[in-house]
C-alpha distance (Angstrom), angle and dihedral (degrees) to the residues before:
residue distance angle dihedral
M1 . . .
V2 3.80 . .
L3 3.79 111.8 .
M4 3.78 106.9 -145.0
I5 3.75 135.7 116.8
T6 3.77 111.0 -117.5
E7 3.77 97.0 -144.7
L8 3.77 133.2 0.8
P9 3.82 112.2 -115.7
S10 3.80 114.0 -117.9
I11 3.80 95.0 -106.4
S12 3.80 90.5 49.3
L13 3.78 90.9 50.9
L14 3.80 90.2 50.1
L15 3.81 91.5 49.8
L16 3.82 91.7 46.7
G17 3.80 92.6 47.3
G18 3.79 92.9 45.2
L19 3.80 95.2 49.0
L20 3.80 92.6 44.7
S21 3.81 91.1 47.5
G22 3.79 88.4 52.0
A23 3.80 90.3 49.5
T24 3.80 89.8 49.9
I25 3.81 92.9 52.1
I26 3.81 92.6 46.3
D27 3.82 91.0 47.2
L28 3.81 91.4 49.6
F29 3.79 92.8 54.7
T30 3.80 103.0 32.7
R31 3.82 104.9 21.4
R32 3.81 87.0 -131.3
I33 3.78 135.3 100.8
P34 3.81 109.4 -148.2
N35 3.81 116.7 -127.4
E36 3.81 88.7 -134.7
L37 3.79 90.2 62.1
V38 3.81 91.7 47.8
L39 3.82 91.4 49.3
G40 3.81 90.6 47.6
L41 3.78 90.6 51.4
L42 3.81 90.6 49.0
A43 3.82 91.1 49.0
V44 3.81 91.1 52.0
A45 3.83 90.6 47.8
L46 3.83 90.3 51.4
M47 3.81 91.4 48.8
V48 3.80 91.5 49.3
Q49 3.78 93.5 47.8
V50 3.83 94.8 44.2
T51 3.82 91.0 47.5
D52 3.80 89.8 50.1
A53 3.81 100.2 43.2
G54 3.81 111.6 2.5
V55 3.80 115.4 -140.1
H56 3.81 91.0 -4.3
G57 3.79 87.8 55.5
A58 3.80 91.0 54.4
A59 3.81 89.5 50.8
S60 3.80 89.7 48.1
A61 3.80 91.9 51.5
M62 3.79 92.1 49.0
G63 3.79 90.3 46.8
G64 3.80 90.8 51.7
L65 3.79 90.7 48.4
L66 3.81 92.8 50.5
V67 3.81 94.5 45.5
G68 3.82 91.8 47.6
L69 3.80 91.6 49.7
A70 3.80 94.6 43.6
L71 3.80 94.9 50.3
L72 3.81 94.2 51.6
L73 3.80 99.2 35.7
P74 3.84 92.7 90.3
F75 3.81 89.6 56.5
Y76 3.80 89.3 55.5
V77 3.81 94.2 44.0
F78 3.81 92.0 53.3
G79 3.82 94.6 44.1
G80 3.80 99.3 -106.9
M81 3.79 96.2 116.1
A82 3.79 137.9 25.4
A83 3.80 122.5 -114.3
G84 3.81 92.1 -114.9
D85 3.80 90.5 58.2
V86 3.81 91.3 51.8
K87 3.82 92.3 47.6
L88 3.82 92.2 47.0
T89 3.80 91.0 50.7
G90 3.81 91.1 48.9
A91 3.81 92.4 50.8
T92 3.80 90.1 46.4
A93 3.81 91.5 49.6
A94 3.82 88.8 55.9
F95 3.82 87.2 73.4
F96 3.81 90.0 60.3
G97 3.80 105.2 40.4
P98 3.81 126.2 -127.8
I99 3.82 98.0 -56.9
G100 3.80 94.3 41.5
A101 3.81 88.8 48.2
I102 3.80 89.4 67.1
S103 3.81 89.9 56.8
V104 3.80 91.0 46.7
V105 3.80 91.6 52.2
L106 3.82 94.3 45.1
L107 3.80 92.4 48.5
T108 3.81 91.0 44.8
L109 3.80 90.1 53.2
L110 3.82 90.0 47.9
W111 3.80 92.2 51.2
G112 3.80 89.7 44.0
A113 3.82 89.7 55.0
I114 3.80 90.7 49.2
F115 3.82 91.9 49.0
A116 3.82 91.7 44.7
S117 3.81 90.4 51.6
G118 3.79 89.3 53.2
V119 3.80 92.0 48.1
L120 3.81 91.0 47.5
A121 3.80 92.5 49.0
Y122 3.79 92.8 47.4
R123 3.79 95.0 46.3
T124 3.79 93.0 44.5
W125 3.79 98.6 48.3
S126 3.79 103.9 28.0
P127 3.82 115.8 108.0
Q128 3.82 91.2 -119.7
S129 3.82 92.2 58.1
T130 3.81 93.0 70.0
E131 3.80 92.3 51.5
H132 3.79 95.8 64.7
S133 3.80 104.8 17.6
E134 3.80 90.6 119.6
T135 3.80 92.8 54.1
A136 3.81 100.3 35.4
Q137 3.76 111.9 144.9
E138 3.77 129.2 -147.1
T139 3.81 91.5 -102.8
D140 3.81 90.0 61.7
W141 3.82 88.5 73.6
Q142 3.79 97.8 44.1
F143 3.77 121.7 92.8
P144 3.81 134.7 -176.3
Y145 3.80 106.8 -87.9
A146 3.82 99.5 -165.0
G147 3.82 89.7 90.2
A148 3.80 90.4 59.3
I149 3.82 90.1 48.1
C150 3.80 90.3 50.6
A151 3.81 92.3 48.0
G152 3.81 92.0 46.0
A153 3.80 93.9 49.9
L154 3.79 94.4 45.9
S155 3.82 90.3 46.8
A156 3.81 89.5 52.3
A157 3.82 90.3 49.0
L158 3.81 90.9 50.3
L159 3.79 90.9 49.9
Q160 3.82 90.2 50.3
A161 3.81 91.0 49.2
Q162 3.81 88.3 55.6
G163 3.80 91.2 48.7
L164 3.81 91.8 -110.0
S165 3.78 130.4 126.8
L166 3.77 137.5 -179.9
I167 3.81 89.1 -142.6
T168 3.80 127.0 44.0
W169 3.76 125.3 -169.5
N170 3.77 126.0 -164.2
């Protein structure tokens, strides 16, 4: 049996979108994602899954969490992503179950690449970039990733609502 919710209920989608929007705003201003927010998101995901499918829902949420964490852990280990981003993606993936988590991660990485391309283009061709190109620090090329996580999760939810998926499991 595949443990995965077929479609997020409206209230769940609102909670997910609201919490991820909050994480995005906090990440934009502080470059951090608070653990309290991640734990709150995980608690909501567990409640949604348990309400939807009981014990199987709890297993689905934990499976989504583990898959989300496992897929992004190498990015953290090799310095491409911060720990808060990995934890936020794992908690977000708990809403979708283990199979849906793969879609969430793939769409998050796609949105991250789109955002990174925009950041790269802006920082390469903006007038300010030539002023300090000799002294650019590593942080000049980093950007808050919570927006990509939010866009990836909401894209995955929209695909599910249309009965579509990046990953199928028989």
